[in-house]
C-alpha positions in Angstrom: 3.6 28.7 -12.3 1.3 27.3 -9.7 3.6 27.9 -6.8 2.2 31.2 -5.6 -1.5 29.8 -6.3 -1.0 27.0 -4.1 0.9 29.0 -1.6 -2.0 31.3 -1.2 -4.5 28.3 -1.3 -2.8 26.9 1.7 -2.2 30.2 3.5 -6.0 30.8 3.2 -6.8 27.6 4.1 -5.0 28.0 7.6 -6.5 31.4 8.0 -10.0 30.0 7.5 -9.2 27.1 9.9 -8.0 29.6 12.6 -11.2 31.5 12.4 -13.1 28.2 12.7 -11.0 27.2 15.5 -11.9 30.5 17.4 -15.7 30.0 16.5 -15.3 26.7 18.3 -13.7 28.0 21.2 -16.2 30.9 21.4 -19.1 28.4 21.5 -17.5 25.8 24.0 -15.6 27.7 26.5 -18.3 29.8 28.2 -20.3 26.6 28.6 -21.1 25.3 32.2 -21.8 21.7 32.5 -20.9 18.7 34.6 -20.8 14.9 34.0 -22.1 12.6 36.8 -19.0 10.4 36.7 -16.3 13.1 36.5 -15.9 16.8 36.5 -14.7 18.5 33.2 -14.0 22.1 32.6 -15.2 23.6 29.4 -11.6 24.2 28.3 -10.8 20.6 28.6 -14.0 19.8 26.3 -12.6 22.4 23.8 -9.1 20.4 23.9 -11.1 17.1 23.4 -13.1 18.4 20.4 -9.8 20.1 18.9 -8.0 16.6 19.1 -10.8 14.8 17.3 -9.6 15.2 13.8 -6.2 14.1 14.4 -7.5 11.1 16.3 -9.8 10.2 13.4 -7.0 10.7 11.1 -4.6 8.4 13.2 -7.2 5.7 13.2 -7.9 6.0 9.4 -4.4 5.7 8.6 -4.4 1.9 9.4 -6.9 1.4 6.5 -4.8 3.4 3.8 -2.7 1.3 1.4 1.0 1.5 1.2 2.4 4.2 -1.2 3.2 2.4 -4.7 6.3 4.3 -4.9 7.5 3.2 -1.5 6.7 -0.4 -2.5 8.6 -0.4 -5.6 11.6 0.9 -3.5 11.2 -2.2 -1.6 11.1 -4.6 -4.7 7.4 -5.4 -3.9 6.3 -5.1 -7.5 3.3 -7.3 -7.5 2.0 -5.6 -4.4 2.7 -2.0 -5.9 0.8 -3.1 -9.2 -2.4 -4.4 -7.1 -2.6 -1.0 -5.3 -2.2 0.7 -8.7 -5.0 -1.3 -10.2 -7.1 -0.6 -7.1 -6.4 3.2 -7.6 -7.5 2.8 -11.3 -10.8 1.1 -10.4 -11.6 3.8 -7.8 -10.8 6.4 -10.1 -12.4 5.2 -13.3 -15.0 2.6 -12.0 -13.4 0.0 -14.7 -12.4 -3.5 -13.5 -8.9 -3.6 -11.9 -8.0 -6.2 -14.5 -8.3 -3.8 -17.3 -5.6 -1.6 -16.0 -3.3 -1.0 -19.0 -0.1 -2.0 -17.0 0.3 -5.6 -16.5 3.9 -5.7 -15.0 6.4 -3.7 -13.2 10.2 -3.9 -13.3 13.0 -2.5 -11.6 14.7 0.1 -13.7 17.6 1.1 -11.8 19.6 -0.3 -8.6 20.9 1.5 -5.7 24.5 1.4 -4.9 26.0 1.2 -1.4 29.6 1.0 -0.7 30.5 0.2 -4.3 28.1 -2.9 -5.0 24.6 -2.7 -6.5 22.0 -3.9 -4.2 18.2 -3.5 -4.1 16.6 -1.0 -1.8 15.3 -2.3 1.6 13.4 -1.4 4.6 17.1 -1.7 6.5 18.9 0.3 4.1 16.1 3.0 4.0 16.2 3.1 7.9 19.9 3.6 8.1 19.6 6.4 5.6 16.8 8.2 7.5 18.8 7.7 10.7 22.2 9.2 9.2 20.1 12.2 7.7 18.4 13.0 11.0 21.5 12.6 12.8 23.2 14.9 10.5 20.5 17.5 11.1 20.0 16.9 14.6 23.6 17.1 15.9 24.6 20.5 15.1 22.1 22.4 17.1 22.9 20.3 20.0 26.7 20.4 19.7 29.1 23.0 20.8 29.8 25.4 17.9 33.4 25.7 18.9 36.1 23.2 17.4 37.0 20.4 19.8 40.5 21.7 20.4 39.2 25.1 21.2 36.9 23.7 23.9 39.8 21.8 25.4 41.9 24.8 25.5 39.4 26.9 27.1 38.8 24.2 29.7 42.6 23.9 30.3 42.9 27.8 30.6 39.9 27.7 33.3 41.9 25.3 35.6 
């Protein structure tokens, strides 16, 4: 129901930001300036200004808490509950102790190789590596089957 509306909002946001970026470029690039210690061209200042939001966000990421869902997948229920309590406190203004949920428990277990085990960072990283390798290998590999490649090399010699 909201898919089209969300898409249009994201698209319009992108268009507005492109216009803002153009306005910033129009204001900065024609400038003529020098610093006493080093020489900067105006396009270098424009690139630095464009990089500032990314640098601010990268710095701010160190202060964000982990996702409660991620912590639940790792089995760190107490820490996930404390983060949910902090979110509750920030959203409502009530004390964290008044959060209605008092405990979190594991609802299901992952199975790997037939045995039931709890999710962990190593298992998650292995899954990510396998999924990335499955996606990354086909564009880099030869589209012809191995035997066809060997036959074509044998015919060339």
